[in-house]
N, C-alpha and C positions, 0 to 999 in steps of 0.2 A: 507293700505289694502281696496278693494274695496268689493263690494258683492259678485262678482265673486270668489275671494279668500276666502272668509267667507264660501261661500257655498261649496267650494272645501274643506277647512279644516274641516268643518263640516262632510262631505262625509267621509275623511280619519279617523275621530276620531269615526264613526259609523261602522267601519270595525272591525271584530273579531281580538282578539290579538293572539289565537292560536287555531288550529284544534284539537279536541279530536276524536279518532276513534269512530265508533258507538259500541254499546253494542254487537252486534252480532259477531264482529270482536273478541273481548275478550272470548266471547263463544266458538268460533272456537279454539282459543289458548287453552283455558281449555280442550276441548275435545280432541285435540291432546297431550296434556299432561296426561290426563286420560289414552288415549289408549296406551301410552308409559309405564305408571306405571302398567298397569293391567297385573297380573301374569298369565303364561300360565297355563292352566287345568292340564297339566302333565309337572311337572318342571324338570322330569328327562330326559325327551326326547327333542330333539330339542333346546338344550339350545341355540346353536349359532343362529339357526332361530329366537328364542325370542329376543336374543340382537339385531340380524340385523334388526327385525321389530321394536323394539323399537327404534334404532337408526334411521332408516328411518322415523318414525312417528315423531320424535322429529325433524329430519331435514326438514320434509316437514311443520312442524309447524313453524320452525324459518325462513323457507323460506316465508312461507306465510305473518308472520310478518313483515319481510323486505320489501315485494312487496306490501302489503296491503296500506302503505300510498301513494304509486304511483298509485294504481288502485283507490283509494279514491280521489286524488286531481283531480280538474277539468282538463279537457284536454286544453292545450293551444287553444286560439280562433283562426280561421283563419286570415290572414292577412285581415284586412278590406280595402275596397275600401278607397281611399284617399279622404277625405271630399271635398266638394266643396271649402271650406274657405283654406283647406291645398295646394290644387291645386292653388288658388289664391295667397298664399304665395310663391309658388315655382315660379310661373311665375313672381312675383313682384321682388323677388331675382335675376332672370334672367335678367330682364330689368334693375335693379339697377347696376348689373356687367356691362352690355353693355354700360350704360350710363357713368360709372366711366372709361371704357377703351377709350370713345370717348373723354374725357377731356385731356388736354396736361399735361405730368408728370411733377410735380413741387414738390420740397421739401418743405413741410410746415414749417412756422416759428416755433422755439420752444415753444412758448407759444399757438400755436393751436394743435399740436401734441397729447397733451395729450386729447383734446377735441375730435380728430379724433378717438383715440383709445378707448375712452370711448363710443363712438357712435357704433363703432364696436363690442365691447362687449355687448352692449345692443342689438345689432341685433342678436348676437349669442345665448344669454340668451331668447329672445324673440322666436327665431326658437326651441328652447330645450322645451320652454313651451308649443308651438303648438304640439310637438312631445306628450306632457302629456294632452293636452285639444285642439285637432284639430278643433272642432266646435267653439272655442271662436272667435266672431266677435271682440271683446274688443282687443285680441291679434293683430289681422290683422290691425287694426287701429293704435295700437302702432309702429307696424312694418313699416306701410307706413308712419308715421310721423318720426320714426327713419331714415329712408332711405332718406326722403325729407330733413331732417337737415344735414345728411352726405354730400349729394349730394350738397347742398348749401355751406357749409363748403368748400368743395373740389373745387368747382367753384370761391368761393372767394379767395382761396390759388392761384389758377390758374392765376386769375386777377392779384392778387398783385405780382407774379412772372412775368406776362408778363409786368406790369407797371414798375417794377425795372429793367428790362432788357432793356427797352426803353430810 
């Protein structure tokens, strides 16, 4: 692990484990329940209206409790502009693909195939890490080294195939 991973881990540990609704939410629920439980001043008249009113108050309270967490949760942030490093990583990936396509196709030797697969997995993991931390210059450097190693190994496979066929 490096200091970037340690800092990220520390920030993750600092996040709250759970969110508790504010006290005024519970007060609103209590008021709704109290309103539903209050008897009508003249219980003989309008019994249906009383029950309907209590049912509506209870329904409104339950709806408020169901919707409240959504209202209190932060709105999703607008999609940020891609960072300069993310744009650089995407351009690097495109250049890598073009460079791979320019090399002659050759089947790698069985002892080289696992290394090529591992380099491809590493590049995919670095791209995933860049999605989480788009401003990480360290990850851009790692991606550049991974692509360079993958291209060099692919060139070596192509040279070996050309040498074997001549």
